[in-house]
Steps between C-alpha positions, in 0.01 A plus 500: 500500500788390719540536875788739437278719279232500770755597765624782281145625442426490873813702574354784294168510685415775748516387864119501533464260208781279633312474831177411322682234296665357811160472673350327197791254477462424870130422449586267213758316708269468800219368281735232363616413852141481627406263217801280578407488871143405406627213282749381761255485790191376317412128491767326295752780551840441653408683823154355547619225738643769728168685505319180593752422775461849650121472489520161677728646768257786558203263525695285749598802710872460417580864442594808694376848409779723369461735795600213732796397289696826524828481689503689830 
């Protein structure tokens, strides 16, 4: 089945079913994104060094709570 055929089939769905499909697709996308974030920020991932640097800054007291960082 092609993407065009899927689009055509979706066009014919009742609004309630389109909404249910949209919610399901959103869950699928978020699950993929969550897995990518897990890989990126786990040991060996491309963002892991950033996580370690943030943790070190917190341990050393080099951070400011978000509530203190808001512009006046």
